[in-house]
LUMKOL-287266 format. One record per atom (N, C-alpha, C, O): residue number from 1; x, y, z; chain. Coordinates in Angstrom, 1 decimal. Layout:
N
 pos     c1     c2     c3 unit
 NUM      X      Y      Z    A
...
//
This chain:
160
 pos     c1     c2     c3 unit
   1   15.8    4.3  -21.0    A
   1   14.8    5.2  -21.6    A
   1   15.6    6.4  -22.2    A
   1   16.5    6.9  -21.6    A
   2   15.3    6.7  -23.4    A
   2   16.0    7.8  -24.1    A
   2   15.6    9.1  -23.5    A
   2   14.5    9.2  -22.9    A
   3   16.4   10.1  -23.7    A
   3   16.1   11.5  -23.2    A
   3   14.8   12.0  -23.8    A
   3   14.0   12.7  -23.1    A
   4   14.5   11.7  -25.1    A
   4   13.3   12.1  -25.7    A
   4   12.1   11.5  -25.0    A
   4   11.1   12.2  -24.7    A
   5   12.1   10.2  -24.8    A
   5   11.0    9.5  -24.1    A
   5   10.8   10.1  -22.7    A
   5    9.6   10.3  -22.3    A
   6   11.9   10.3  -22.0    A
   6   11.8   10.9  -20.6    A
   6   11.1   12.3  -20.7    A
   6   10.3   12.6  -19.8    A
   7   11.5   13.1  -21.6    A
   7   11.0   14.4  -21.7    A
   7    9.5   14.4  -22.1    A
   7    8.7   15.2  -21.7    A
   8    9.2   13.5  -23.0    A
   8    7.7   13.3  -23.4    A
   8    6.9   13.0  -22.2    A
   8    5.8   13.5  -22.0    A
   9    7.4   12.1  -21.3    A
   9    6.6   11.7  -20.1    A
   9    6.5   12.8  -19.1    A
   9    5.5   13.0  -18.4    A
  10    7.6   13.6  -19.0    A
  10    7.7   14.6  -17.9    A
  10    7.4   16.0  -18.4    A
  10    7.2   16.9  -17.6    A
  11    7.5   16.2  -19.7    A
  11    7.5   17.6  -20.2    A
  11    6.2   18.3  -20.3    A
  11    6.1   19.5  -20.7    A
  12    5.1   17.6  -20.0    A
  12    3.8   18.2  -20.1    A
  12    3.4   18.6  -21.4    A
  12    3.3   17.8  -22.4    A
  13    3.2   19.9  -21.6    A
  13    2.6   20.4  -22.9    A
  13    3.7   21.2  -23.7    A
  13    3.3   22.2  -24.3    A
  14    4.9   20.7  -23.7    A
  14    5.9   21.3  -24.6    A
  14    5.6   21.1  -26.0    A
  14    5.3   20.0  -26.4    A
  15    5.9   22.1  -26.9    A
  15    5.7   21.9  -28.3    A
  15    7.0   21.3  -28.9    A
  15    8.0   21.2  -28.2    A
  16    7.0   21.0  -30.2    A
  16    8.2   20.4  -30.8    A
  16    9.4   21.3  -30.8    A
  16   10.5   20.9  -30.6    A
  17    9.2   22.6  -30.9    A
  17   10.3   23.5  -30.9    A
  17   10.9   23.6  -29.5    A
  17   12.2   23.6  -29.4    A
  18   10.1   23.6  -28.5    A
  18   10.7   23.5  -27.1    A
  18   11.4   22.2  -26.8    A
  18   12.4   22.2  -26.2    A
  19   10.8   21.1  -27.2    A
  19   11.4   19.8  -27.1    A
  19   12.8   19.8  -27.7    A
  19   13.8   19.3  -27.2    A
  20   12.8   20.3  -29.0    A
  20   14.1   20.3  -29.8    A
  20   15.1   21.1  -29.1    A
  20   16.3   20.7  -29.0    A
  21   14.7   22.3  -28.6    A
  21   15.7   23.2  -27.9    A
  21   16.3   22.5  -26.7    A
  21   17.5   22.6  -26.4    A
  22   15.4   21.9  -25.9    A
  22   15.9   21.3  -24.6    A
  22   16.9   20.1  -25.0    A
  22   17.9   19.9  -24.3    A
  23   16.5   19.4  -26.0    A
  23   17.4   18.2  -26.4    A
  23   18.5   18.6  -27.3    A
  23   19.3   17.7  -27.7    A
  24   18.7   19.9  -27.6    A
  24   19.7   20.4  -28.4    A
  24   19.7   19.7  -29.8    A
  24   20.7   19.2  -30.3    A
  25   18.5   19.6  -30.4    A
  25   18.3   19.1  -31.7    A
  25   17.6   20.1  -32.6    A
  25   17.0   21.1  -32.1    A
  26   17.7   19.9  -33.9    A
  26   16.8   20.7  -34.8    A
  26   15.4   20.1  -34.8    A
  26   15.2   19.0  -34.4    A
  27   14.4   20.9  -35.2    A
  27   13.1   20.4  -35.2    A
  27   13.0   19.2  -36.2    A
  27   12.2   18.3  -35.9    A
  28   13.7   19.3  -37.3    A
  28   13.7   18.2  -38.2    A
  28   14.2   16.9  -37.6    A
  28   13.7   15.8  -37.8    A
  29   15.3   17.0  -36.8    A
  29   15.9   15.8  -36.1    A
  29   14.9   15.3  -35.1    A
  29   14.7   14.1  -35.0    A
  30   14.2   16.2  -34.4    A
  30   13.3   15.8  -33.4    A
  30   12.1   15.1  -34.0    A
  30   11.6   14.0  -33.6    A
  31   11.6   15.6  -35.1    A
  31   10.5   15.0  -35.8    A
  31   10.8   13.6  -36.4    A
  31   10.0   12.7  -36.4    A
  32   12.1   13.5  -36.8    A
  32   12.5   12.2  -37.3    A
  32   12.5   11.2  -36.2    A
  32   12.2   10.0  -36.4    A
  33   13.0   11.6  -35.0    A
  33   12.9   10.7  -33.8    A
  33   11.5   10.3  -33.4    A
  33   11.2    9.2  -33.1    A
  34   10.6   11.3  -33.5    A
  34    9.2   11.1  -33.1    A
  34    8.6   10.1  -34.2    A
  34    7.8    9.2  -33.8    A
  35    8.9   10.3  -35.4    A
  35    8.4    9.4  -36.5    A
  35    8.9    8.0  -36.3    A
  35    8.2    7.0  -36.5    A
  36   10.2    7.8  -35.9    A
  36   10.7    6.5  -35.6    A
  36   10.0    5.9  -34.4    A
  36    9.8    4.7  -34.5    A
  37    9.7    6.6  -33.4    A
  37    9.0    6.1  -32.2    A
  37    7.6    5.6  -32.6    A
  37    7.1    4.6  -32.1    A
  38    7.0    6.4  -33.5    A
  38    5.6    6.0  -34.0    A
  38    5.7    4.8  -34.8    A
  38    4.9    3.9  -34.6    A
  39    6.7    4.7  -35.7    A
  39    6.8    3.5  -36.5    A
  39    7.1    2.3  -35.7    A
  39    6.6    1.2  -36.1    A
  40    7.9    2.4  -34.6    A
  40    8.2    1.3  -33.8    A
  40    7.1    0.9  -32.8    A
  40    7.2   -0.1  -32.1    A
  41    6.0    1.7  -32.8    A
  41    4.9    1.4  -31.9    A
  41    5.2    1.8  -30.5    A
  41    4.4    1.4  -29.6    A
  42    6.2    2.6  -30.2    A
  42    6.5    3.1  -28.9    A
  42    5.6    4.3  -28.6    A
  42    5.0    4.4  -27.5    A
  43    5.5    5.3  -29.5    A
  43    4.7    6.5  -29.3    A
  43    3.4    6.3  -30.0    A
  43    3.3    6.3  -31.3    A
  44    2.3    6.1  -29.3    A
  44    1.0    5.8  -29.9    A
  44    0.2    7.1  -30.0    A
  44   -0.8    7.1  -30.7    A
  45    0.5    8.2  -29.3    A
  45   -0.2    9.4  -29.5    A
  45    0.0   10.3  -28.3    A
  45    0.7    9.9  -27.3    A
  46   -0.5   11.5  -28.4    A
  46   -0.3   12.5  -27.3    A
  46   -1.7   12.7  -26.7    A
  46   -2.7   12.7  -27.5    A
  47   -1.8   12.9  -25.4    A
  47   -3.1   13.0  -24.8    A
  47   -3.0   14.1  -23.7    A
  47   -2.2   14.0  -22.8    A
  48   -3.9   15.0  -23.7    A
  48   -3.9   16.0  -22.6    A
  48   -4.5   15.4  -21.3    A
  48   -5.2   14.5  -21.4    A
  49   -4.1   16.0  -20.2    A
  49   -4.7   15.6  -18.9    A
  49   -5.8   16.7  -18.6    A
  49   -5.5   17.9  -18.5    A
  50   -7.0   16.2  -18.5    A
  50   -8.1   17.1  -18.2    A
  50   -8.7   16.9  -16.9    A
  50   -8.8   15.8  -16.4    A
  51   -9.2   18.0  -16.2    A
  51   -9.9   18.0  -15.0    A
  51  -11.4   18.1  -15.3    A
  51  -11.9   19.2  -15.4    A
  52  -12.0   16.9  -15.5    A
  52  -13.4   16.9  -16.0    A
  52  -14.4   17.1  -14.9    A
  52  -15.6   17.1  -15.1    A
  53  -13.9   17.4  -13.7    A
  53  -14.9   17.6  -12.6    A
  53  -15.6   19.0  -12.8    A
  53  -16.6   19.2  -12.2    A
  54  -15.0   19.8  -13.6    A
  54  -15.6   21.1  -13.9    A
  54  -16.5   21.1  -15.1    A
  54  -17.2   22.1  -15.4    A
  55  -16.7   20.0  -15.7    A
  55  -17.5   19.8  -16.9    A
  55  -18.5   18.7  -16.7    A
  55  -18.2   17.8  -16.0    A
  56  -19.7   18.9  -17.3    A
  56  -20.7   17.8  -17.3    A
  56  -20.5   17.0  -18.5    A
  56  -21.1   17.3  -19.6    A
  57  -19.6   16.0  -18.4    A
  57  -19.3   15.2  -19.6    A
  57  -20.3   14.2  -20.0    A
  57  -20.3   13.7  -21.1    A
  58  -21.1   13.7  -19.0    A
  58  -22.0   12.7  -19.2    A
  58  -21.4   11.3  -19.4    A
  58  -21.9   10.4  -20.0    A
  59  -20.1   11.2  -18.9    A
  59  -19.4   10.0  -19.0    A
  59  -19.2    9.4  -17.6    A
  59  -18.8   10.0  -16.7    A
  60  -19.6    8.1  -17.5    A
  60  -19.4    7.3  -16.3    A
  60  -18.2    6.5  -16.4    A
  60  -18.0    5.8  -17.5    A
  61  -17.3    6.5  -15.5    A
  61  -16.0    5.7  -15.5    A
  61  -16.1    4.6  -14.5    A
  61  -16.6    4.8  -13.4    A
  62  -15.6    3.4  -14.8    A
  62  -15.6    2.3  -13.9    A
  62  -14.4    1.5  -14.0    A
  62  -13.7    1.5  -15.1    A
  63  -14.0    0.8  -13.0    A
  63  -12.9   -0.1  -12.9    A
  63  -13.5   -1.5  -12.7    A
  63  -14.2   -1.6  -11.7    A
  64  -13.1   -2.4  -13.5    A
  64  -13.6   -3.8  -13.3    A
  64  -12.5   -4.8  -13.1    A
  64  -11.6   -4.9  -13.9    A
  65  -12.6   -5.5  -12.0    A
  65  -11.7   -6.6  -11.7    A
  65  -12.3   -7.8  -12.4    A
  65  -13.4   -8.2  -12.2    A
  66  -11.5   -8.5  -13.2    A
  66  -12.0   -9.7  -14.0    A
  66  -11.1  -10.9  -13.6    A
  66   -9.9  -10.8  -13.8    A
  67  -11.8  -12.0  -13.3    A
  67  -11.0  -13.2  -13.1    A
  67  -11.3  -14.1  -14.3    A
  67  -12.5  -14.3  -14.7    A
  68  -10.3  -14.6  -14.9    A
  68  -10.5  -15.4  -16.1    A
  68   -9.7  -16.7  -16.0    A
  68   -8.8  -16.9  -15.2    A
  69  -10.0  -17.7  -16.9    A
  69   -9.3  -19.0  -16.9    A
  69   -8.2  -18.9  -18.0    A
  69   -8.5  -18.6  -19.1    A
  70   -7.0  -19.1  -17.6    A
  70   -5.9  -19.1  -18.6    A
  70   -6.1  -20.2  -19.6    A
  70   -6.5  -21.3  -19.2    A
  71   -5.7  -20.0  -20.8    A
  71   -5.8  -21.1  -21.8    A
  71   -4.4  -21.7  -22.1    A
  71   -3.4  -21.1  -21.9    A
  72   -4.5  -23.0  -22.4    A
  72   -3.3  -23.7  -22.7    A
  72   -2.6  -23.1  -24.0    A
  72   -3.3  -22.9  -25.0    A
  73   -1.4  -22.8  -23.9    A
  73   -0.6  -22.3  -25.0    A
  73   -0.8  -20.8  -25.2    A
  73    0.0  -20.2  -26.0    A
  74   -1.7  -20.1  -24.5    A
  74   -1.9  -18.7  -24.7    A
  74   -2.0  -17.9  -23.5    A
  74   -2.0  -16.7  -23.5    A
  75   -2.2  -18.6  -22.4    A
  75   -2.4  -18.0  -21.1    A
  75   -3.6  -17.1  -21.1    A
  75   -4.7  -17.5  -21.4    A
  76   -3.3  -15.8  -20.7    A
  76   -4.4  -14.8  -20.6    A
  76   -4.5  -14.0  -21.8    A
  76   -5.5  -13.2  -21.9    A
  77   -3.6  -14.1  -22.7    A
  77   -3.5  -13.1  -23.8    A
  77   -4.7  -13.1  -24.7    A
  77   -5.2  -12.0  -25.0    A
  78   -5.3  -14.2  -25.2    A
  78   -6.4  -14.2  -26.1    A
  78   -7.6  -13.5  -25.5    A
  78   -8.2  -12.7  -26.1    A
  79   -7.9  -13.8  -24.3    A
  79   -9.1  -13.2  -23.6    A
  79   -8.8  -11.7  -23.3    A
  79   -9.7  -10.9  -23.5    A
  80   -7.6  -11.4  -22.9    A
  80   -7.3  -10.0  -22.6    A
  80   -7.4   -9.2  -23.9    A
  80   -7.9   -8.0  -23.9    A
  81   -6.9   -9.7  -25.0    A
  81   -7.0   -9.0  -26.3    A
  81   -8.5   -8.9  -26.8    A
  81   -8.9   -7.8  -27.3    A
  82   -9.3   -9.9  -26.5    A
  82  -10.7   -9.8  -26.9    A
  82  -11.4   -8.8  -26.1    A
  82  -12.2   -8.0  -26.7    A
  83  -11.2   -8.8  -24.8    A
  83  -11.8   -7.8  -24.0    A
  83  -11.4   -6.4  -24.3    A
  83  -12.2   -5.4  -24.3    A
  84  -10.1   -6.2  -24.7    A
  84   -9.6   -4.9  -25.0    A
  84  -10.2   -4.3  -26.3    A
  84  -10.2   -3.1  -26.5    A
  85  -10.7   -5.1  -27.2    A
  85  -11.3   -4.6  -28.4    A
  85  -12.7   -4.0  -28.3    A
  85  -13.1   -3.3  -29.2    A
  86  -13.3   -4.1  -27.1    A
  86  -14.6   -3.5  -27.0    A
  86  -14.5   -1.9  -26.9    A
  86  -13.5   -1.4  -26.3    A
  87  -15.4   -1.2  -27.5    A
  87  -15.3    0.3  -27.6    A
  87  -15.4    0.9  -26.2    A
  87  -14.8    1.9  -25.9    A
  88  -16.1    0.2  -25.3    A
  88  -16.3    0.8  -23.9    A
  88  -15.0    0.7  -23.1    A
  88  -14.8    1.4  -22.1    A
  89  -14.0   -0.2  -23.5    A
  89  -12.8   -0.4  -22.7    A
  89  -11.8    0.7  -23.1    A
  89  -11.4    0.8  -24.2    A
  90  -11.4    1.4  -22.0    A
  90  -10.3    2.4  -22.2    A
  90   -8.9    1.8  -22.0    A
  90   -8.0    2.1  -22.8    A
  91   -8.8    0.9  -21.0    A
  91   -7.5    0.3  -20.7    A
  91   -7.8   -1.1  -20.2    A
  91   -8.8   -1.3  -19.6    A
  92   -6.8   -2.0  -20.4    A
  92   -6.9   -3.3  -19.8    A
  92   -5.5   -3.8  -19.4    A
  92   -4.6   -3.7  -20.3    A
  93   -5.3   -4.3  -18.2    A
  93   -4.0   -4.6  -17.7    A
  93   -4.1   -6.1  -17.1    A
  93   -5.1   -6.4  -16.4    A
  94   -3.0   -6.8  -17.3    A
  94   -2.9   -8.1  -16.6    A
  94   -2.3   -7.8  -15.3    A
  94   -1.3   -7.1  -15.1    A
  95   -2.9   -8.4  -14.2    A
  95   -2.5   -8.1  -12.9    A
  95   -2.0   -9.4  -12.1    A
  95   -2.3  -10.5  -12.5    A
  96   -1.3   -9.2  -11.0    A
  96   -1.1  -10.3  -10.1    A
  96   -2.0  -10.1   -8.9    A
  96   -2.5   -8.9   -8.7    A
  97   -2.3  -11.1   -8.2    A
  97   -3.1  -10.9   -7.0    A
  97   -4.5  -11.7   -7.1    A
  97   -4.6  -12.7   -7.7    A
  98   -5.5  -11.1   -6.5    A
  98   -6.8  -11.7   -6.4    A
  98   -7.6  -11.7   -7.7    A
  98   -8.7  -12.4   -7.7    A
  99   -7.2  -11.0   -8.7    A
  99   -7.9  -11.1  -10.0    A
  99   -6.9  -11.0  -11.1    A
  99   -5.7  -10.7  -10.9    A
 100   -7.3  -11.3  -12.3    A
 100   -6.4  -11.4  -13.4    A
 100   -6.2  -10.2  -14.3    A
 100   -5.1   -9.8  -14.7    A
 101   -7.4   -9.5  -14.6    A
 101   -7.4   -8.3  -15.5    A
 101   -8.0   -7.2  -14.7    A
 101   -8.9   -7.3  -13.9    A
 102   -7.4   -6.0  -14.9    A
 102   -8.0   -4.7  -14.4    A
 102   -8.4   -4.0  -15.7    A
 102   -7.6   -3.6  -16.5    A
 103   -9.7   -3.7  -15.8    A
 103  -10.3   -3.1  -17.0    A
 103  -10.9   -1.8  -16.6    A
 103  -11.8   -1.7  -15.8    A
 104  -10.5   -0.7  -17.3    A
 104  -11.1    0.6  -17.2    A
 104  -12.1    0.8  -18.3    A
 104  -11.8    0.6  -19.5    A
 105  -13.3    1.2  -17.9    A
 105  -14.4    1.3  -18.9    A
 105  -15.1    2.7  -18.8    A
 105  -15.2    3.3  -17.7    A
 106  -15.5    3.2  -19.9    A
 106  -16.3    4.4  -20.0    A
 106  -17.7    4.1  -20.6    A
 106  -17.8    3.3  -21.5    A
 107  -18.7    4.8  -20.0    A
 107  -20.1    4.6  -20.6    A
 107  -20.9    5.9  -20.4    A
 107  -20.5    6.7  -19.6    A
 108  -22.0    5.9  -21.1    A
 108  -22.9    7.1  -21.0    A
 108  -23.6    7.2  -19.7    A
 108  -24.0    8.3  -19.3    A
 109  -23.8    6.1  -19.0    A
 109  -24.6    6.0  -17.8    A
 109  -24.2    4.8  -17.0    A
 109  -23.5    3.9  -17.5    A
 110  -24.6    4.8  -15.7    A
 110  -24.4    3.6  -14.9    A
 110  -25.0    2.4  -15.5    A
 110  -24.4    1.3  -15.5    A
 111  -26.2    2.6  -16.1    A
 111  -26.9    1.5  -16.7    A
 111  -26.2    0.9  -17.9    A
 111  -26.1   -0.3  -18.2    A
 112  -25.5    1.8  -18.7    A
 112  -24.8    1.4  -19.9    A
 112  -23.5    0.6  -19.5    A
 112  -23.2   -0.4  -20.1    A
 113  -22.9    1.0  -18.4    A
 113  -21.7    0.3  -18.0    A
 113  -22.1   -1.1  -17.4    A
 113  -21.5   -2.1  -17.7    A
 114  -23.2   -1.1  -16.6    A
 114  -23.8   -2.3  -16.1    A
 114  -24.2   -3.3  -17.2    A
 114  -23.9   -4.5  -17.1    A
 115  -24.8   -2.8  -18.2    A
 115  -25.2   -3.6  -19.4    A
 115  -24.0   -4.2  -20.1    A
 115  -24.0   -5.3  -20.5    A
 116  -22.9   -3.4  -20.2    A
 116  -21.7   -3.9  -20.8    A
 116  -21.1   -5.0  -20.0    A
 116  -20.8   -6.1  -20.6    A
 117  -21.1   -4.9  -18.7    A
 117  -20.6   -5.9  -17.9    A
 117  -21.4   -7.2  -17.9    A
 117  -20.9   -8.3  -18.1    A
 118  -22.7   -7.0  -17.8    A
 118  -23.6   -8.2  -17.7    A
 118  -23.9   -8.9  -19.1    A
 118  -24.1  -10.1  -19.1    A
 119  -23.9   -8.1  -20.2    A
 119  -24.3   -8.6  -21.5    A
 119  -23.1   -9.0  -22.3    A
 119  -23.1   -9.9  -23.1    A
 120  -22.0   -8.2  -22.2    A
 120  -20.8   -8.5  -23.1    A
 120  -19.7   -9.1  -22.3    A
 120  -19.2  -10.2  -22.8    A
 121  -19.2   -8.5  -21.2    A
 121  -18.0   -9.0  -20.6    A
 121  -18.2  -10.3  -19.8    A
 121  -17.4  -11.3  -20.1    A
 122  -19.2  -10.4  -19.0    A
 122  -19.4  -11.6  -18.2    A
 122  -19.8  -12.8  -19.0    A
 122  -19.8  -13.9  -18.5    A
 123  -20.3  -12.6  -20.2    A
 123  -20.8  -13.7  -21.0    A
 123  -19.7  -14.4  -21.8    A
 123  -20.0  -15.4  -22.5    A
 124  -18.5  -13.8  -21.8    A
 124  -17.4  -14.3  -22.6    A
 124  -17.0  -15.7  -21.9    A
 124  -16.8  -15.7  -20.7    A
 125  -16.8  -16.7  -22.7    A
 125  -16.4  -18.0  -22.2    A
 125  -14.9  -17.8  -21.7    A
 125  -14.1  -17.3  -22.4    A
 126  -14.8  -18.2  -20.5    A
 126  -13.5  -18.1  -19.8    A
 126  -13.5  -17.0  -18.7    A
 126  -12.5  -17.0  -17.9    A
 127  -14.5  -16.1  -18.7    A
 127  -14.6  -15.1  -17.7    A
 127  -15.3  -15.8  -16.5    A
 127  -16.4  -16.2  -16.6    A
 128  -14.6  -15.9  -15.4    A
 128  -15.1  -16.5  -14.2    A
 128  -15.9  -15.6  -13.3    A
 128  -17.0  -16.0  -12.8    A
 129  -15.5  -14.3  -13.1    A
 129  -16.2  -13.4  -12.3    A
 129  -15.7  -12.0  -12.6    A
 129  -14.6  -11.7  -13.2    A
 130  -16.6  -11.0  -12.3    A
 130  -16.2   -9.6  -12.4    A
 130  -16.6   -8.9  -11.1    A
 130  -17.6   -9.3  -10.4    A
 131  -15.9   -7.8  -10.8    A
 131  -16.3   -6.9   -9.7    A
 131  -16.1   -5.5  -10.2    A
 131  -15.1   -5.1  -10.6    A
 132  -17.2   -4.8  -10.3    A
 132  -17.3   -3.4  -10.9    A
 132  -17.2   -2.3   -9.8    A
 132  -18.0   -2.4   -8.8    A
 133  -16.4   -1.4  -10.0    A
 133  -16.2   -0.2   -9.1    A
 133  -16.4    1.0   -9.9    A
 133  -15.7    1.3  -10.8    A
 134  -17.4    1.9   -9.5    A
 134  -17.6    3.1  -10.3    A
 134  -16.8    4.2   -9.7    A
 134  -16.7    4.4   -8.4    A
 135  -16.1    5.0  -10.5    A
 135  -15.3    6.1  -10.1    A
 135  -16.2    7.3   -9.8    A
 135  -17.0    7.7  -10.6    A
 136  -16.1    7.8   -8.6    A
 136  -17.0    8.9   -8.2    A
 136  -16.3   10.2   -8.3    A
 136  -16.9   11.2   -8.7    A
 137  -15.0   10.3   -8.1    A
 137  -14.2   11.5   -8.2    A
 137  -12.7   11.2   -8.4    A
 137  -12.2   10.2   -7.9    A
 138  -12.1   12.0   -9.2    A
 138  -10.6   11.9   -9.4    A
 138   -9.9   13.0   -8.6    A
 138  -10.3   14.1   -8.6    A
 139   -8.9   12.5   -7.9    A
 139   -8.0   13.5   -7.1    A
 139   -6.7   13.7   -7.8    A
 139   -6.1   14.8   -7.6    A
 140   -6.2   12.7   -8.6    A
 140   -5.0   12.9   -9.3    A
 140   -5.1   12.0  -10.6    A
 140   -5.5   10.9  -10.6    A
 141   -4.7   12.6  -11.7    A
 141   -4.7   12.0  -13.0    A
 141   -3.3   12.1  -13.7    A
 141   -2.9   13.3  -13.9    A
 142   -2.7   11.0  -14.0    A
 142   -1.4   11.1  -14.7    A
 142   -0.4   12.0  -14.1    A
 142    0.3   12.7  -14.8    A
 143   -0.3   12.0  -12.8    A
 143    0.7   12.8  -12.1    A
 143    0.2   14.2  -11.7    A
 143    1.0   15.0  -11.1    A
 144   -1.0   14.6  -12.2    A
 144   -1.5   16.0  -11.9    A
 144   -2.5   16.0  -10.9    A
 144   -3.5   15.2  -11.0    A
 145   -2.4   16.8   -9.8    A
 145   -3.4   16.9   -8.8    A
 145   -4.6   17.7   -9.4    A
 145   -4.4   18.6  -10.1    A
 146   -5.8   17.2   -9.0    A
 146   -7.0   17.9   -9.5    A
 146   -7.7   18.4   -8.3    A
 146   -7.7   17.9   -7.2    A
 147   -8.4   19.6   -8.5    A
 147   -9.2   20.1   -7.4    A
 147   -8.5   21.0   -6.4    A
 147   -7.9   22.0   -6.8    A
 148   -8.6   20.6   -5.1    A
 148   -8.2   21.4   -4.0    A
 148   -6.8   21.9   -4.1    A
 148   -5.9   21.2   -4.7    A
 149   -6.5   23.1   -3.6    A
 149   -5.2   23.7   -3.6    A
 149   -4.5   23.3   -2.3    A
 149   -4.9   23.7   -1.2    A
 150   -3.4   22.6   -2.4    A
 150   -2.6   22.3   -1.3    A
 150   -1.3   23.0   -1.4    A
 150   -0.6   22.9   -2.4    A
 151   -0.9   23.7   -0.3    A
 151    0.4   24.4   -0.4    A
 151    1.5   23.4   -0.3    A
 151    1.4   22.4    0.4    A
 152    2.6   23.7   -1.0    A
 152    3.8   22.8   -1.0    A
 152    4.4   22.8    0.4    A
 152    4.9   21.7    0.8    A
 153    4.3   23.8    1.2    A
 153    4.9   23.9    2.5    A
 153    4.0   23.3    3.5    A
 153    4.4   23.1    4.7    A
 154    2.8   22.9    3.2    A
 154    1.8   22.4    4.2    A
 154    2.3   21.0    4.6    A
 154    2.6   20.1    3.7    A
 155    2.5   20.8    5.8    A
 155    2.9   19.5    6.3    A
 155    1.8   18.8    7.1    A
 155    1.0   19.5    7.7    A
 156    1.9   17.5    7.1    A
 156    0.9   16.8    7.9    A
 156    1.3   16.9    9.4    A
 156    2.5   16.9    9.8    A
 157    0.3   17.0   10.3    A
 157    0.5   17.1   11.7    A
 157    1.0   15.7   12.2    A
 157    0.5   14.7   11.8    A
 158    2.0   15.8   13.1    A
 158    2.5   14.6   13.7    A
 158    2.0   14.5   15.1    A
 158    2.1   15.4   15.9    A
 159    1.4   13.3   15.4    A
 159    0.9   13.1   16.8    A
 159    1.8   12.1   17.5    A
 159    2.3   11.2   16.9    A
 160    2.1   12.3   18.8    A
 160    3.0   11.4   19.6    A
 160    2.3   10.1   19.8    A
 160    2.9    9.2   20.4    A
//
């Protein structure tokens, strides 16, 4: 992993001038590296980490475990790519274990997410089963703790 990629992952909300200074580059050199990463499809965008528990966003988030039948010559790829194209799908991952795909979905309501699963996702040929889990609260997003304040020096109690 390049120093720039590592810094992008760990640097939080640093601007390009700060990134360039840390990496001992000019802003023009940094921007050229960022453009190269975008061109190569490595850097797809920047995204803030938000604590939405303080806002009424009207968004319901769900995680769906999907079992699918692999296809000859393509495995899971064609179905995973098809599922990924739905607007409701935020992320889609191929998994090992009891299910094949882990799909993160956003919807306006529980009913909208349920309708997506029953009318769009589960009706796709090759989808064997789904298990939907609605996210009730986030405690940590992308490495950032949300909500309660925990002191760094606070230690868990040890019982004999």
